[in-house]
N, C-alpha and C positions, 0 to 999 in steps of 0.2 A: 214328569218330574214336578208336577204342580199339584195344588190341593184338590178341591171338590171331593173331599174324602168322607164327608159326613154320611155314615150309614151305607157306604158303598165298598165293594170288595176291591182289592188291588187291581184285578183285571178290568173292572169297569172304570176305575180311576185312570188307568193307563189309556184306555180308549178315549175317554173324555179329554184328558190332558193333551194328547197328540193334536187334537183338533184345536185346542185353545192356544197352543204354544206361542205363536207369533202374532195373534190378533192384537190390534191396537186398543188401548183402554178408552178411547174417546166415547164409544157407544157400548160400553161393557155389558150392560144388562138390558138395553132397550132394543137392540137390533141383532137379527141373526147374522152369523158370520158366513161369508162365502166359502164354498168348498174349494180346495186346491190352493188357498192362499196361505201365506205364512201365519202361523198362530203366534202369540207372545204374551198373552195375558194369563196370569194365574189368578183366578178369582175364588173367593171362598163361598161356599154355600151356607145358608143360614142353618145352624145346627138344629137338628130335630129334638123335640122335647123327650122323645123316647126312641129306643133302638130295639126293633123287634127281636133280633137275634143276638142281643148283647149277653145272653146267658152263657155263651161260650167264651166271652171276654175278648175275642179277636177284634170285633168292630169297635168296641169301647176303647181298646188300646190304640187302634189306628186313629180314632178321632182325637184322643189325648195327644198323640204325637203330632197330628195335623195342627191342632191348636197351638202347640209350642212352635211349630214351624212358621205359622202365621205371625206369631209374636216376634220371632227372629227376623222374618221378612220385613216387618214394620220398622225394625231397627235400620235395615238397609234403606228403606224409604226415607227415614229421618236423617240419613247420612252418618249414622253412628256405626261406622264400619268395624272398628275394633270390638265393640260390644256384639255386633252381629256375628263376627267370626267366633267369638267365645260361645255364643248361644248355639250356633250351628254345630260347632265342634262337640259340645256337650250332647247334642241330640244324636250325633252319629255314634255315641257310646251307649245309647239306650237300646235295650233288647227289643222294644217295639218298633224300632227304626231299622236296625240291622237286618238284612235279609229281605227287605221290601224295597225293590228297585226304585219305585216311584218316590219313596220317602228319602232314601239314600241319595238319589240323584238330585232331588230338590235341595237338600242340605248342602251337598257338595257344590252344587251350582251357586248357591248363595255365598258360600265361603270364597269361591273363586272370584265372583264379581266383587265382593268386598275387598279382597286383596288387590285386585286390579285398580279399584278406585283409590286405594291408599298408595298406589304407585309401586307396589311390590310385584313387579311384572314377572320376574322369574318364578316366584312362588305361585302366582296366579296361573301361569302357563302349566305348571305341574298339576295344579288342582283341576284346571279345565281338562287336562289329559285324562284324569280320573273320571270326570263326568262323561267324556266322550267314549270311554270304554264300557259304560253301562248300556244295557239294551234299551233301544227306543226305536221310533219310526225313522224312515229316511228323511222326512221333512224336519223332524225334531233334531236329528243329528246334523243336518245341514245348517239349521238355525244356530245351534250351539257352537258349531265350528266357526261360523261367521262372527258371532259375538266374541268368541275367544280370540280370534285373530285380530279383530278390531281393537278390543280393549287392552290387549297385551302388545299392541303396536307392531304386529307382524304384517306389515303393509302389503308386501308382495302376495302373501298367502291370502289375505283378506280380499284383494282385488280379484284373484283367481276364483275364489269361492263365490264371490258376489256375481261374477260373470256367469258361472255355471248355474247359479240359482236363477238369475234373470232369464237365462235361456230356457230353462225348464218350467218356470212359473210365470205365466203371462198375465194373470189377473191384475186388476188395478191395485188391489190390496198388496199383492206380492211386489209389484213395481214400486209402490209407496215404501215398502220395507227396504228394497234394494237401494233406492235413491237416498233414503234416510241414512242407512248404515254406511253406504259408500261416502256420502258427504261427511259423516262423522269420522270415518277412517282418514279421509283427506285432511280434515281439520286437525286431527290429532297428529298428523304427519307434517303439519305446518304449511299445507298447501291451501290457503284460505280462498284464493281466487277460484280454484277448481271446486272447492268444497261448497261455496255459496252457489256457484253455477249448477252443481249437482243437485242440491236440495231444492233449487228453483224448479226442477223438472218433476218434483213429487206432485202427486194428485192433490194433496192438501199440505200447503207449505206452513200452515199454522198448527200442525201437530207438534208434540214436544221435541222430538229429535231435530227436525228441520229448524225449529226456533232456536234450540240451544247451539246448533252449528253456526247459525247467523250471529248469535250472541257471543260465542267464543271468538269468532273472527272480527266482530266489531270491537271487542275489547283489545284484541291484538293490534288493531289498526288505530287505536286511541279514541274510538268513538264511544266514550264511557257511558253517556246518557242512553244511547241506543242499546248498548250491551245490558245495562241494568233493566231497561224495560223488557227486553227479551228474557232475561234471567227470571224476573219476577213473574212474567207470564207463564213460564214453565212451573215455577215453584208454587204458584197459586191456582193452577189449573183446576177448576171446580169439578171436572170429570176424571181427575187423576185416580187411577186404581193403584193402591199401595202394593198390590201383589203382582203388578205387571213388570216383567224384566225390562222392556223398553222404557217404561216410565221411570223406573229406578235408575236406569242408565242416564236418561235425560236429566233427572234431578241431580244426580251425582256430578255431571259435567256442569250443570248450571251453578251448583254451589262453588265451583272454582272461579266463577266470575265475581270479582270484588269491586 
């Protein structure tokens, strides 16, 4: 449900995206990603100057749709959620998006995340349900289910999903993902003591979601200066990937810290 579409068929896109789905944006282009870990980054490929088989129009259409999806995703990154919903909704009406699961899923996912960030949780749940009905890999489905439960504050479901994911995915990257999203779920549920303790167990506590969890909890505890430092660290992360779902989530939560 993510890009990497330049000059590639939907089947190739799907295979690449499954691997990318939960990977963290920190080393987006410089480091190979471990197998079996949760993927989470949707990265763009540099568009080719020519497309060999563009004569049939299919690849050209896919790239046009992908470019528009990237633009909509950047609205998410900037916290312009209402604009992002409008952009994704318009894309779902396009003939070159309808019927291509990777594109439809990406646009639907973006809309769901935007609605959740605006606090429209009931609508966001409905949109996430649409995303989860689309075909994808087991790892991708698990990741989307966790994200949906956490962001729409279904805390019991989120805890259960994270437990199952942690049990079946033992790599360091997978455990980083579990501790980060469990910490965020606890923070959104108002359980800051447990949330801070949870993200402290992450392999890298300075990645965006652990930082934003600590920032949210510092703000709630009245430690304003600490909260602002953590917020700004997330918002100015020099390695931030604007097409990474975890980075967009971290930035969205950071923007709530005033």
